[in-house]
C-alpha atoms as one frame of an Amber mdcrd trajectory, in Angstrom:
protein
  70.769  43.971 128.767  67.130  43.405 129.686  66.547  40.490 132.051  62.916
  40.947 133.027  60.814  40.604 129.917  57.346  40.086 131.380  55.717  40.787
 134.709  52.680  38.723 135.630  50.403  40.576 138.024  47.094  39.610 139.634
  45.456  40.595 136.323  47.274  37.687 134.641  46.170  35.116 137.208  43.427
  32.548 137.459  41.327  31.884 140.534  41.330  28.168 141.335  39.770  26.899
 144.563  40.302  30.237 146.352  43.951  30.378 145.222  45.409  32.848 142.773
  47.441  30.942 140.171  49.986  32.318 137.716  50.117  29.972 134.750  53.259
  30.292 132.620  51.460  28.644 129.718  49.952  32.055 128.919  53.441  33.203
 127.927  53.375  32.265 124.268  56.593  31.346 122.478  58.494  31.140 125.772
  60.257  28.072 127.041  59.611  27.184 130.705  63.307  26.413 131.090  64.077
  30.146 131.344  61.040  31.477 133.197  61.409  32.448 136.849  58.398  33.385
 138.928  58.968  35.300 142.156  56.009  35.614 144.491  55.071  35.859 148.138
  52.436  33.154 147.712  53.703  29.685 146.786  50.181  28.833 145.674  50.484
  31.383 142.868  53.107  29.266 141.117  51.674  25.934 142.262  51.275  24.731
 138.674  54.999  25.202 138.022  56.795  24.905 141.351  60.188  24.409 139.747
  59.900  27.823 138.118  59.032  29.579 141.364  60.990  31.363 144.050  59.196
  32.321 147.237  59.831  35.789 148.625  58.604  37.423 151.821  55.617  39.751
 151.480  56.102  43.430 150.781  53.669  45.803 152.426  55.110  49.241 151.741
  58.130  48.937 154.021  60.635  51.464 152.654  63.469  49.341 154.084  62.332
  46.176 152.307  65.267  44.500 150.567  63.931  41.041 149.765  64.411  41.405
 146.006  67.971  42.609 146.558  68.672  39.394 148.463  67.725  37.444 145.336
  70.290  39.140 143.093  73.023  36.500 143.603  70.549  33.697 142.839  69.183
  35.467 139.770  72.691  36.182 138.473  73.493  32.498 138.854  70.262  31.401
 137.134  70.796  33.635 134.092  73.680  31.386 133.031  72.050  27.955 133.368
  70.383  25.898 130.650  67.266  25.144 132.668  66.273  27.284 135.646  63.790
  24.632 136.802  66.550  22.141 137.558  68.541  24.680 139.555  65.532  26.155
 141.379  64.519  22.649 142.395  68.053  21.988 143.677  68.053  25.268 145.620
  64.548  25.206 147.108  63.057  21.745 146.501  59.439  22.915 146.386  58.287
  20.135 144.050  59.680  17.493 146.398  58.165  19.209 149.449  54.788  19.314
 147.752  55.029  15.698 146.610  55.955  14.608 150.134  53.018  16.600 151.519
  50.552  14.998 149.090  51.859  11.517 149.947  51.508  12.219 153.686  47.958
  13.477 153.166  47.067  10.292 151.262  48.496   8.140 154.053  46.540  10.077
 156.671  43.368   9.814 154.608  43.819   6.065 154.138  44.513   5.636 157.850
  41.375   7.572 158.802  39.268   5.445 156.427  40.432   2.317 158.288  39.380
   3.651 161.682
C-alpha cells in the first residue's frame, strides 16, 4: 500500500518574508484532514501548523534515523479521521504559536505605553 502520495520540495514552496512556505492548498482534490507535512523548518508549514511535524535537520549523516523515529506516529496517524486534530494533540504547535503571538502583542502594547 502506498502511503506517501506527494512530496513537496523547495520547488513547491513560496518565499514569504524570507521564509520558505509549503502551502497545502496547491494539492488539488486533497483534503487537509489527511495531509502530513514533515520538515526541519516549522516556518515551512506555518500556514498549516496542525498538518506539520517538525523533524531534526538532515545533513548527510549516514547514521541519521529521524524519519525512522516517526514511524510509530505515522502508523498511528494513518488510522485517524483527521490528522490535524491528532498532530495538534501530540505537538501543540498551533497553541504555541498563538501563545507567542499573544505575548508579542502584550509586549508591543507595553512598550507603546512607556
